[in-house]
Structures are given as C-alpha cells and as structure tokens.
Backbone of each chain as nested JSON, in Angstrom:
{
  "chains": [
    {"id": "A", "residues": [
      {"number": 1, "name": "MET", "atoms": {"N": [221.059, 178.258, 72.024], "CA": [221.8, 177.645, 73.12], "C": [223.195, 177.406, 72.601]}},
      {"number": 2, "name": "ALA", "atoms": {"N": [224.138, 177.429, 73.498], "CA": [225.546, 177.145, 73.131], "C": [226.142, 176.219, 74.134]}},
      {"number": 3, "name": "ILE", "atoms": {"N": [226.155, 174.923, 73.799], "CA": [226.644, 173.932, 74.728], "C": [228.191, 174.022, 74.635]}},
      {"number": 4, "name": "LEU", "atoms": {"N": [228.692, 174.217, 73.459], "CA": [230.108, 174.041, 73.232], "C": [230.904, 175.323, 73.214]}},
      {"number": 5, "name": "GLU", "atoms": {"N": [230.262, 176.449, 72.915], "CA": [231.049, 177.742, 72.701], "C": [231.851, 178.043, 73.936]}},
      {"number": 6, "name": "GLY", "atoms": {"N": [233.134, 178.269, 73.712], "CA": [234.009, 178.665, 74.834], "C": [234.434, 177.521, 75.795]}},
      {"number": 7, "name": "LYS", "atoms": {"N": [233.899, 176.304, 75.489], "CA": [234.227, 175.118, 76.373], "C": [235.44, 174.418, 75.895]}},
      {"number": 8, "name": "LYS", "atoms": {"N": [235.945, 173.592, 76.73], "CA": [237.083, 172.685, 76.378], "C": [236.523, 171.284, 76.187]}},
      {"number": 9, "name": "ALA", "atoms": {"N": [236.769, 170.647, 75.087], "CA": [236.175, 169.397, 74.757], "C": [237.13, 168.245, 74.965]}},
      {"number": 10, "name": "ILE", "atoms": {"N": [236.59, 167.184, 75.567], "CA": [237.296, 165.92, 75.684], "C": [236.541, 164.961, 74.794]}},
      {"number": 11, "name": "ILE", "atoms": {"N": [237.256, 164.367, 73.819], "CA": [236.579, 163.544, 72.758], "C": [236.967, 162.103, 72.974]}},
      {"number": 12, "name": "ILE", "atoms": {"N": [235.972, 161.252, 73.172], "CA": [236.206, 159.8, 73.294], "C": [235.53, 159.195, 72.116]}},
      {"number": 13, "name": "GLY", "atoms": {"N": [236.201, 159.024, 71.004], "CA": [235.628, 158.398, 69.841], "C": [235.644, 156.834, 69.958]}},
      {"number": 14, "name": "ASP", "atoms": {"N": [235.076, 156.227, 68.94], "CA": [235.014, 154.775, 68.953], "C": [235.376, 154.236, 67.54]}},
      {"number": 15, "name": "ARG", "atoms": {"N": [236.221, 153.304, 67.536], "CA": [236.669, 152.786, 66.206], "C": [235.447, 152.152, 65.432]}},
      {"number": 16, "name": "ASP", "atoms": {"N": [234.479, 151.566, 66.189], "CA": [233.268, 150.988, 65.564], "C": [232.158, 151.995, 65.343]}},
      {"number": 17, "name": "GLY", "atoms": {"N": [232.364, 153.209, 65.906], "CA": [231.296, 154.174, 65.777], "C": [231.832, 155.425, 65.07]}},
      {"number": 18, "name": "ILE", "atoms": {"N": [231.949, 156.585, 65.756], "CA": [232.487, 157.718, 65.157], "C": [233.903, 157.949, 65.769]}},
      {"number": 19, "name": "PRO", "atoms": {"N": [234.979, 157.947, 64.921], "CA": [236.332, 158.118, 65.466], "C": [236.644, 159.459, 65.958]}},
      {"number": 20, "name": "GLY", "atoms": {"N": [237.609, 159.581, 66.904], "CA": [237.974, 160.828, 67.482], "C": [238.193, 161.984, 66.561]}},
      {"number": 21, "name": "PRO", "atoms": {"N": [239.046, 161.802, 65.555], "CA": [239.333, 162.949, 64.684], "C": [238.156, 163.509, 63.975]}},
      {"number": 22, "name": "ALA", "atoms": {"N": [237.157, 162.658, 63.535], "CA": [235.97, 163.15, 62.913], "C": [235.109, 163.999, 63.848]}},
      {"number": 23, "name": "ILE", "atoms": {"N": [235.063, 163.573, 65.133], "CA": [234.324, 164.396, 66.171], "C": [235.094, 165.704, 66.379]}},
      {"number": 24, "name": "ALA", "atoms": {"N": [236.425, 165.624, 66.436], "CA": [237.223, 166.844, 66.618], "C": [236.948, 167.918, 65.579]}},
      {"number": 25, "name": "GLU", "atoms": {"N": [236.839, 167.498, 64.375], "CA": [236.555, 168.471, 63.285], "C": [235.204, 169.221, 63.541]}},
      {"number": 26, "name": "CYS", "atoms": {"N": [234.175, 168.402, 63.972], "CA": [232.873, 169.003, 64.219], "C": [232.905, 169.895, 65.402]}},
      {"number": 27, "name": "VAL", "atoms": {"N": [233.593, 169.473, 66.473], "CA": [233.655, 170.229, 67.765], "C": [234.338, 171.59, 67.518]}},
      {"number": 28, "name": "GLN", "atoms": {"N": [235.395, 171.522, 66.718], "CA": [236.079, 172.814, 66.384], "C": [235.209, 173.737, 65.603]}},
      {"number": 29, "name": "SER", "atoms": {"N": [234.294, 173.162, 64.758], "CA": [233.473, 174.056, 63.949], "C": [232.427, 174.712, 64.825]}},
      {"number": 30, "name": "ALA", "atoms": {"N": [232.22, 174.21, 66.039], "CA": [231.206, 174.813, 66.936], "C": [231.901, 175.774, 67.903]}},
      {"number": 31, "name": "GLY", "atoms": {"N": [233.172, 176.036, 67.754], "CA": [233.884, 177.01, 68.649], "C": [234.445, 176.544, 69.92]}},
      {"number": 32, "name": "ALA", "atoms": {"N": [234.522, 175.25, 70.053], "CA": [235.105, 174.652, 71.275], "C": [236.534, 174.279, 71.069]}},
      {"number": 33, "name": "LYS", "atoms": {"N": [237.351, 174.318, 72.084], "CA": [238.719, 173.926, 72.011], "C": [238.891, 172.463, 72.358]}},
      {"number": 34, "name": "VAL", "atoms": {"N": [239.504, 171.645, 71.504], "CA": [239.723, 170.216, 71.788], "C": [240.946, 170.044, 72.587]}},
      {"number": 35, "name": "VAL", "atoms": {"N": [240.744, 169.634, 73.828], "CA": [241.999, 169.482, 74.69], "C": [242.455, 168.016, 74.683]}},
      {"number": 36, "name": "PHE", "atoms": {"N": [241.61, 167.098, 74.284], "CA": [242.005, 165.706, 74.277], "C": [241.1, 164.92, 73.278]}},
      {"number": 37, "name": "SER", "atoms": {"N": [241.668, 164.154, 72.491], "CA": [240.877, 163.323, 71.503], "C": [241.441, 161.842, 71.454]}},
      {"number": 38, "name": "SER", "atoms": {"N": [240.592, 160.908, 71.626], "CA": [241.079, 159.546, 71.652], "C": [240.098, 158.73, 70.851]}},
      {"number": 39, "name": "THR", "atoms": {"N": [240.466, 157.599, 70.347], "CA": [239.466, 156.654, 69.701], "C": [239.672, 155.28, 70.405]}},
      {"number": 40, "name": "GLU", "atoms": {"N": [238.594, 154.907, 71.035], "CA": [238.651, 153.625, 71.723], "C": [238.279, 152.471, 70.892]}},
      {"number": 41, "name": "CYS", "atoms": {"N": [238.7, 151.279, 71.325], "CA": [238.368, 150.116, 70.537], "C": [237.915, 149.026, 71.587]}},
      {"number": 42, "name": "PHE", "atoms": {"N": [236.709, 148.55, 71.389], "CA": [236.138, 147.687, 72.411], "C": [236.382, 146.205, 71.997]}},
      {"number": 43, "name": "VAL", "atoms": {"N": [237.058, 145.887, 70.893], "CA": [237.219, 144.525, 70.51], "C": [238.391, 143.878, 71.286]}}
    ]},
    {"id": "B", "residues": [
      {"number": 1, "name": "MET", "atoms": {"N": [234.901, 152.677, 79.763], "CA": [235.968, 153.555, 79.157], "C": [237.36, 153.061, 79.613]}},
      {"number": 2, "name": "ASP", "atoms": {"N": [238.293, 153.022, 78.67], "CA": [239.601, 152.495, 79.03], "C": [240.328, 153.256, 80.087]}},
      {"number": 3, "name": "LEU", "atoms": {"N": [241.15, 152.608, 80.878], "CA": [241.709, 153.127, 82.089], "C": [242.612, 154.379, 81.851]}},
      {"number": 4, "name": "GLU", "atoms": {"N": [243.332, 154.382, 80.765], "CA": [244.151, 155.507, 80.387], "C": [243.359, 156.757, 80.18]}},
      {"number": 5, "name": "ASN", "atoms": {"N": [242.216, 156.572, 79.427], "CA": [241.298, 157.693, 79.202], "C": [240.661, 158.188, 80.451]}},
      {"number": 6, "name": "GLN", "atoms": {"N": [240.35, 157.354, 81.295], "CA": [239.747, 157.792, 82.607], "C": [240.725, 158.668, 83.327]}},
      {"number": 7, "name": "LYS", "atoms": {"N": [242.005, 158.246, 83.33], "CA": [243.07, 159.047, 84.017], "C": [243.173, 160.439, 83.417]}},
      {"number": 8, "name": "ARG", "atoms": {"N": [243.126, 160.474, 82.066], "CA": [243.288, 161.759, 81.385], "C": [242.085, 162.686, 81.651]}},
      {"number": 9, "name": "VAL", "atoms": {"N": [240.828, 162.074, 81.676], "CA": [239.676, 162.853, 81.994], "C": [239.749, 163.512, 83.395]}},
      {"number": 10, "name": "LYS", "atoms": {"N": [240.238, 162.66, 84.365], "CA": [240.393, 163.141, 85.763], "C": [241.354, 164.262, 85.806]}},
      {"number": 11, "name": "GLU", "atoms": {"N": [242.52, 164.118, 85.078], "CA": [243.596, 165.152, 85.047], "C": [243.0, 166.477, 84.468]}},
      {"number": 12, "name": "PHE", "atoms": {"N": [242.29, 166.374, 83.381], "CA": [241.73, 167.591, 82.685], "C": [240.722, 168.263, 83.619]}},
      {"number": 13, "name": "ALA", "atoms": {"N": [239.916, 167.528, 84.283], "CA": [238.928, 168.096, 85.235], "C": [239.683, 168.848, 86.325]}},
      {"number": 14, "name": "ASP", "atoms": {"N": [240.803, 168.279, 86.816], "CA": [241.51, 169.01, 87.878], "C": [242.174, 170.267, 87.296]}},
      {"number": 15, "name": "GLU", "atoms": {"N": [242.674, 170.182, 86.038], "CA": [243.431, 171.25, 85.5], "C": [242.572, 172.401, 84.995]}},
      {"number": 16, "name": "HIS", "atoms": {"N": [241.462, 172.047, 84.289], "CA": [240.702, 173.098, 83.654], "C": [239.392, 173.43, 84.444]}},
      {"number": 17, "name": "GLY", "atoms": {"N": [239.007, 172.599, 85.444], "CA": [237.74, 172.783, 86.108], "C": [236.634, 172.043, 85.407]}},
      {"number": 18, "name": "ALA", "atoms": {"N": [235.882, 171.192, 86.213], "CA": [234.869, 170.378, 85.567], "C": [233.836, 171.186, 84.851]}},
      {"number": 19, "name": "GLU", "atoms": {"N": [233.528, 172.449, 85.325], "CA": [232.443, 173.199, 84.715], "C": [232.784, 173.705, 83.351]}},
      {"number": 20, "name": "ASN", "atoms": {"N": [234.115, 173.656, 82.924], "CA": [234.553, 174.174, 81.674], "C": [234.657, 173.109, 80.629]}},
      {"number": 21, "name": "LEU", "atoms": {"N": [234.375, 171.865, 80.987], "CA": [234.573, 170.708, 80.106], "C": [233.264, 170.163, 79.569]}},
      {"number": 22, "name": "VAL", "atoms": {"N": [233.322, 169.645, 78.277], "CA": [232.241, 168.874, 77.785], "C": [232.886, 167.621, 77.138]}},
      {"number": 23, "name": "VAL", "atoms": {"N": [232.317, 166.455, 77.457], "CA": [232.852, 165.214, 76.944], "C": [232.009, 164.784, 75.808]}},
      {"number": 24, "name": "ILE", "atoms": {"N": [232.543, 164.595, 74.612], "CA": [231.789, 164.175, 73.44], "C": [232.148, 162.766, 73.062]}},
      {"number": 25, "name": "LEU", "atoms": {"N": [231.123, 161.947, 72.971], "CA": [231.294, 160.539, 72.712], "C": [231.032, 160.079, 71.291]}},
      {"number": 26, "name": "GLY", "atoms": {"N": [231.631, 159.016, 70.759], "CA": [231.365, 158.552, 69.446], "C": [230.99, 157.079, 69.457]}},
      {"number": 27, "name": "ALA", "atoms": {"N": [230.56, 156.531, 70.594], "CA": [230.292, 155.121, 70.78], "C": [229.273, 154.616, 69.728]}},
      {"number": 28, "name": "ALA", "atoms": {"N": [229.434, 153.343, 69.369], "CA": [228.626, 152.725, 68.326], "C": [227.234, 152.318, 68.804]}},
      {"number": 29, "name": "GLU", "atoms": {"N": [227.096, 152.082, 70.098], "CA": [225.8, 151.6, 70.688], "C": [225.43, 152.372, 71.883]}},
      {"number": 30, "name": "GLY", "atoms": {"N": [224.117, 152.433, 72.129], "CA": [223.575, 153.136, 73.251], "C": [224.161, 152.657, 74.577]}},
      {"number": 31, "name": "GLU", "atoms": {"N": [224.31, 151.352, 74.749], "CA": [224.831, 150.839, 76.02], "C": [226.251, 151.347, 76.282]}},
      {"number": 32, "name": "ALA", "atoms": {"N": [227.078, 151.231, 75.252], "CA": [228.496, 151.702, 75.336], "C": [228.545, 153.245, 75.65]}},
      {"number": 33, "name": "ALA", "atoms": {"N": [227.672, 154.01, 74.956], "CA": [227.636, 155.455, 75.196], "C": [227.218, 155.734, 76.634]}},
      {"number": 34, "name": "GLY", "atoms": {"N": [226.218, 154.964, 77.115], "CA": [225.733, 155.122, 78.448], "C": [226.792, 154.863, 79.523]}},
      {"number": 35, "name": "LEU", "atoms": {"N": [227.498, 153.808, 79.281], "CA": [228.605, 153.417, 80.204], "C": [229.732, 154.474, 80.282]}},
      {"number": 36, "name": "ALA", "atoms": {"N": [230.059, 155.004, 79.133], "CA": [231.067, 156.046, 79.101], "C": [230.553, 157.32, 79.777]}},
      {"number": 37, "name": "ALA", "atoms": {"N": [229.282, 157.667, 79.527], "CA": [228.73, 158.865, 80.053], "C": [228.632, 158.725, 81.588]}},
      {"number": 38, "name": "GLU", "atoms": {"N": [228.263, 157.542, 82.055], "CA": [228.152, 157.229, 83.514], "C": [229.548, 157.399, 84.153]}},
      {"number": 39, "name": "THR", "atoms": {"N": [230.58, 156.974, 83.442], "CA": [231.957, 157.015, 83.951], "C": [232.346, 158.458, 84.217]}},
      {"number": 40, "name": "VAL", "atoms": {"N": [232.041, 159.386, 83.34], "CA": [232.491, 160.818, 83.475], "C": [231.552, 161.635, 84.245]}},
      {"number": 41, "name": "THR", "atoms": {"N": [230.446, 161.011, 84.756], "CA": [229.535, 161.817, 85.602], "C": [229.444, 161.229, 87.016]}},
      {"number": 42, "name": "ALA", "atoms": {"N": [229.049, 159.892, 87.099], "CA": [228.884, 159.313, 88.36], "C": [230.045, 158.556, 88.85]}},
      {"number": 43, "name": "GLY", "atoms": {"N": [231.051, 158.231, 87.993], "CA": [232.147, 157.366, 88.383], "C": [232.136, 156.102, 87.569]}},
      {"number": 44, "name": "ASP", "atoms": {"N": [233.273, 155.42, 87.533], "CA": [233.324, 154.189, 86.77], "C": [232.481, 153.115, 87.307]}},
      {"number": 45, "name": "PRO", "atoms": {"N": [231.392, 152.641, 86.535], "CA": [230.478, 151.625, 87.036], "C": [231.185, 150.256, 87.122]}},
      {"number": 46, "name": "THR", "atoms": {"N": [232.319, 150.106, 86.496], "CA": [232.944, 148.776, 86.548], "C": [233.991, 148.718, 87.755]}},
      {"number": 47, "name": "PHE", "atoms": {"N": [234.124, 149.797, 88.495], "CA": [234.987, 149.873, 89.639], "C": [236.436, 149.429, 89.27]}},
      {"number": 48, "name": "ALA", "atoms": {"N": [236.904, 149.731, 88.067], "CA": [238.237, 149.295, 87.619], "C": [239.16, 150.415, 87.504]}},
      {"number": 49, "name": "GLY", "atoms": {"N": [238.722, 151.619, 87.171], "CA": [239.625, 152.682, 86.788], "C": [239.764, 153.834, 87.764]}},
      {"number": 50, "name": "PRO", "atoms": {"N": [240.554, 154.766, 87.376], "CA": [240.808, 155.973, 88.274], "C": [239.559, 156.755, 88.6]}},
      {"number": 51, "name": "LEU", "atoms": {"N": [238.414, 156.65, 87.816], "CA": [237.266, 157.451, 88.138], "C": [236.295, 156.65, 89.011]}},
      {"number": 52, "name": "THR", "atoms": {"N": [236.71, 155.493, 89.476], "CA": [235.901, 154.759, 90.5], "C": [235.565, 155.64, 91.681]}},
      {"number": 53, "name": "GLY", "atoms": {"N": [234.278, 155.887, 91.966], "CA": [233.95, 156.686, 93.125], "C": [234.086, 158.169, 92.983]}},
      {"number": 54, "name": "VAL", "atoms": {"N": [234.518, 158.576, 91.707], "CA": [234.793, 160.033, 91.457], "C": [233.566, 160.601, 90.692]}},
      {"number": 55, "name": "GLN", "atoms": {"N": [232.77, 161.44, 91.316], "CA": [231.562, 161.943, 90.69], "C": [231.889, 163.341, 90.026]}},
      {"number": 56, "name": "LEU", "atoms": {"N": [232.453, 163.319, 88.791], "CA": [232.818, 164.535, 88.183], "C": [231.573, 165.311, 87.729]}},
      {"number": 57, "name": "GLY", "atoms": {"N": [230.546, 164.664, 87.329], "CA": [229.266, 165.321, 86.841], "C": [229.463, 166.094, 85.562]}},
      {"number": 58, "name": "LEU", "atoms": {"N": [230.474, 165.676, 84.746], "CA": [230.733, 166.434, 83.539], "C": [229.575, 166.472, 82.599]}},
      {"number": 59, "name": "ALA", "atoms": {"N": [229.433, 167.586, 81.821], "CA": [228.422, 167.6, 80.776], "C": [228.927, 166.631, 79.69]}},
      {"number": 60, "name": "THR", "atoms": {"N": [228.036, 165.836, 79.182], "CA": [228.441, 164.806, 78.188], "C": [227.378, 164.518, 77.186]}},
      {"number": 61, "name": "TYR", "atoms": {"N": [227.773, 164.387, 75.945], "CA": [226.852, 164.229, 74.821], "C": [227.473, 163.245, 73.816]}},
      {"number": 62, "name": "HIS", "atoms": {"N": [226.579, 162.498, 73.116], "CA": [227.031, 161.825, 72.008], "C": [227.044, 162.718, 70.752]}},
      {"number": 63, "name": "VAL", "atoms": {"N": [228.015, 162.518, 69.88], "CA": [228.132, 163.444, 68.759], "C": [226.91, 163.464, 67.805]}},
      {"number": 64, "name": "CYS", "atoms": {"N": [226.107, 162.381, 67.848], "CA": [224.899, 162.312, 67.0], "C": [223.626, 162.843, 67.586]}},
      {"number": 65, "name": "GLU", "atoms": {"N": [223.684, 163.256, 68.897], "CA": [222.508, 163.818, 69.562], "C": [222.017, 165.12, 68.861]}},
      {"number": 66, "name": "PRO", "atoms": {"N": [220.808, 165.325, 68.71], "CA": [220.256, 166.527, 67.965], "C": [220.799, 167.85, 68.521]}},
      {"number": 67, "name": "GLU", "atoms": {"N": [220.899, 167.946, 69.836], "CA": [221.347, 169.246, 70.339], "C": [222.879, 169.503, 70.06]}},
      {"number": 68, "name": "MET", "atoms": {"N": [223.613, 168.456, 69.867], "CA": [225.001, 168.582, 69.446], "C": [225.141, 168.967, 67.995]}},
      {"number": 69, "name": "LYS", "atoms": {"N": [224.337, 168.227, 67.163], "CA": [224.329, 168.509, 65.688], "C": [224.028, 169.93, 65.411]}},
      {"number": 70, "name": "GLU", "atoms": {"N": [223.135, 170.511, 66.2], "CA": [222.781, 171.97, 65.989], "C": [223.978, 172.889, 66.103]}},
      {"number": 71, "name": "GLU", "atoms": {"N": [224.962, 172.433, 66.956], "CA": [226.067, 173.323, 67.244], "C": [227.119, 173.268, 66.162]}},
      {"number": 72, "name": "PHE", "atoms": {"N": [227.199, 172.202, 65.399], "CA": [228.239, 171.975, 64.411], "C": [227.948, 172.69, 63.13]}},
      {"number": 73, "name": "ASP", "atoms": {"N": [229.021, 172.932, 62.377], "CA": [228.888, 173.401, 61.033], "C": [228.299, 172.161, 60.223]}},
      {"number": 74, "name": "GLU", "atoms": {"N": [227.22, 172.467, 59.534], "CA": [226.56, 171.354, 58.914], "C": [227.306, 170.604, 57.85]}},
      {"number": 75, "name": "ALA", "atoms": {"N": [228.146, 171.386, 57.13], "CA": [228.952, 170.755, 56.08], "C": [230.018, 169.816, 56.653]}},
      {"number": 76, "name": "VAL", "atoms": {"N": [230.582, 170.287, 57.801], "CA": [231.595, 169.509, 58.458], "C": [231.018, 168.205, 58.967]}},
      {"number": 77, "name": "TYR", "atoms": {"N": [229.846, 168.332, 59.583], "CA": [229.157, 167.149, 60.106], "C": [228.832, 166.14, 59.018]}},
      {"number": 78, "name": "ASP", "atoms": {"N": [228.267, 166.701, 57.952], "CA": [227.968, 165.827, 56.796], "C": [229.143, 165.013, 56.286]}},
      {"number": 79, "name": "GLU", "atoms": {"N": [230.302, 165.742, 56.216], "CA": [231.452, 165.063, 55.68], "C": [232.109, 164.072, 56.652]}},
      {"number": 80, "name": "GLN", "atoms": {"N": [232.077, 164.417, 57.93], "CA": [232.84, 163.575, 58.913], "C": [231.919, 162.518, 59.591]}},
      {"number": 81, "name": "VAL", "atoms": {"N": [230.671, 162.798, 59.788], "CA": [229.898, 161.901, 60.68], "C": [228.673, 161.292, 59.995]}},
      {"number": 82, "name": "SER", "atoms": {"N": [228.025, 162.027, 59.063], "CA": [226.666, 161.548, 58.679], "C": [226.625, 160.08, 58.102]}},
      {"number": 83, "name": "MET", "atoms": {"N": [227.683, 159.661, 57.454], "CA": [227.677, 158.289, 56.867], "C": [227.528, 157.258, 58.019]}},
      {"number": 84, "name": "MET", "atoms": {"N": [228.286, 157.48, 59.103], "CA": [228.281, 156.547, 60.217], "C": [226.947, 156.65, 60.996]}},
      {"number": 85, "name": "GLU", "atoms": {"N": [226.416, 157.873, 61.043], "CA": [225.21, 158.138, 61.764], "C": [224.098, 157.192, 61.219]}},
      {"number": 86, "name": "MET", "atoms": {"N": [224.133, 156.907, 59.94], "CA": [223.056, 156.179, 59.294], "C": [223.005, 154.663, 59.845]}},
      {"number": 87, "name": "VAL", "atoms": {"N": [224.124, 154.185, 60.291], "CA": [224.128, 152.845, 60.772], "C": [224.026, 152.733, 62.329]}},
      {"number": 88, "name": "LEU", "atoms": {"N": [223.892, 153.875, 62.966], "CA": [223.762, 153.851, 64.431], "C": [222.301, 153.962, 64.834]}},
      {"number": 89, "name": "ASP", "atoms": {"N": [221.959, 153.35, 65.998], "CA": [220.674, 153.532, 66.49], "C": [220.616, 154.76, 67.367]}},
      {"number": 90, "name": "VAL", "atoms": {"N": [220.389, 155.914, 66.691], "CA": [220.446, 157.216, 67.363], "C": [219.397, 157.281, 68.462]}},
      {"number": 91, "name": "ASP", "atoms": {"N": [218.169, 156.82, 68.268], "CA": [217.193, 156.869, 69.259], "C": [217.57, 156.223, 70.617]}},
      {"number": 92, "name": "GLU", "atoms": {"N": [218.202, 155.093, 70.441], "CA": [218.651, 154.355, 71.602], "C": [219.781, 155.117, 72.331]}},
      {"number": 93, "name": "ILE", "atoms": {"N": [220.667, 155.713, 71.53], "CA": [221.767, 156.493, 72.082], "C": [221.232, 157.709, 72.85]}},
      {"number": 94, "name": "VAL", "atoms": {"N": [220.273, 158.398, 72.223], "CA": [219.665, 159.573, 72.812], "C": [219.023, 159.236, 74.176]}},
      {"number": 95, "name": "GLU", "atoms": {"N": [218.31, 158.108, 74.132], "CA": [217.625, 157.668, 75.331], "C": [218.611, 157.446, 76.535]}},
      {"number": 96, "name": "GLU", "atoms": {"N": [219.684, 156.72, 76.211], "CA": [220.739, 156.398, 77.289], "C": [221.389, 157.712, 77.767]}},
      {"number": 97, "name": "MET", "atoms": {"N": [221.759, 158.561, 76.832], "CA": [222.536, 159.703, 77.191], "C": [221.665, 160.659, 78.023]}},
      {"number": 98, "name": "SER", "atoms": {"N": [220.409, 160.84, 77.62], "CA": [219.481, 161.735, 78.375], "C": [219.269, 161.232, 79.791]}},
      {"number": 99, "name": "ALA", "atoms": {"N": [219.057, 159.932, 79.88], "CA": [218.891, 159.356, 81.274], "C": [220.053, 159.678, 82.162]}},
      {"number": 100, "name": "ILE", "atoms": {"N": [221.264, 159.523, 81.647], "CA": [222.441, 159.681, 82.435], "C": [222.635, 161.17, 82.826]}},
      {"number": 101, "name": "ARG", "atoms": {"N": [222.405, 162.051, 81.807], "CA": [222.516, 163.494, 82.021], "C": [221.544, 163.93, 83.068]}},
      {"number": 102, "name": "ASP", "atoms": {"N": [220.29, 163.464, 82.949], "CA": [219.286, 163.905, 83.897], "C": [219.587, 163.517, 85.32]}},
      {"number": 103, "name": "GLU", "atoms": {"N": [220.27, 162.323, 85.465], "CA": [220.518, 161.797, 86.785], "C": [221.767, 162.383, 87.376]}},
      {"number": 104, "name": "PHE", "atoms": {"N": [222.894, 162.461, 86.517], "CA": [224.178, 162.693, 87.111], "C": [224.909, 163.921, 86.762]}},
      {"number": 105, "name": "CYS", "atoms": {"N": [224.513, 164.641, 85.649], "CA": [225.326, 165.858, 85.31], "C": [225.09, 167.058, 86.209]}},
      {"number": 106, "name": "LYS", "atoms": {"N": [226.159, 167.64, 86.54], "CA": [226.159, 168.811, 87.433], "C": [226.261, 170.149, 86.702]}},
      {"number": 107, "name": "PHE", "atoms": {"N": [226.589, 170.075, 85.399], "CA": [226.918, 171.279, 84.693], "C": [226.128, 171.439, 83.356]}},
      {"number": 108, "name": "LEU", "atoms": {"N": [224.798, 171.476, 83.467], "CA": [223.976, 171.616, 82.253], "C": [223.424, 172.968, 82.133]}}
    ]}
  ]
}
C-alpha cells in the first residue's frame, strides 16, 4: 500500500511529541511532497 | 489545533484538492492527536478556528502509527523519531486516530 506516494503532506508536529522537521524527513523518504510543516506548542 | 494552522490547512485543501493531501501529526498524546485529526476531518471541535463546521475529511495519520512507519525509510525514522516514540503511548494514539479515520475520513 502507498498512503504517501505522490501525495502532498501537511505536517503538524508537536514540541512535546515529534517536531515538524523530524516528521518532514520521514515523509520525504516515503516519496511525498511536504507542502507545509509546523511545530505546535500546547503549553 | 492552533488557528493559524487551521487557516493554512483550509487554504491547502482549496489549492491542492483535499483528495491529494495527507495530514501527518506528531502530537505527544492520544487525546491531542485525536483533536487535531478531528479538526482536519470533521471540523474544529472547539468551534474557535477557520475549520469550524468545515468537513474536509482529509486522510490523517500520526507519524508513529504502524501503517505510516511502513512507508518511511527505516534509517530515517530511527534517526528522527524512534527516540521520542519510546516515550509516547502509541497504542492510545493508534486507537484515537483509527476511530477518527473510520468515522470522518473521506479519502482512505
């Protein structure tokens, strides 16, 4: 299955969980294009 | 999800088409992941942001869900995410995300 291949990815990371840039690296390795990456902070 | 990010998600859905987008979350807890997932599928549950009443139905996953991990290059995942994964309650996150996807996602 290919959930990400050829898709455009919106990344909502979390400062207390997984930050946006770390997710972006993974998503790019799966063949998706990152169109937006952010790291939220709930504090 | 913060209001500025909701606005951006809405703009990208209009620009690229909701069926072409996947939202990947990195929330630290199942509840936070579920709230963000609900926001980009069924609309903002807090009725505060631009996605209030907007049912985009976007495909959405948490980065630590097994079906996402399968897609990533293993070495990249190990380097970037696996340390944090160890302190997350992945089972709780999977449960929340699956429930939201089953109910609200239009593009699976």
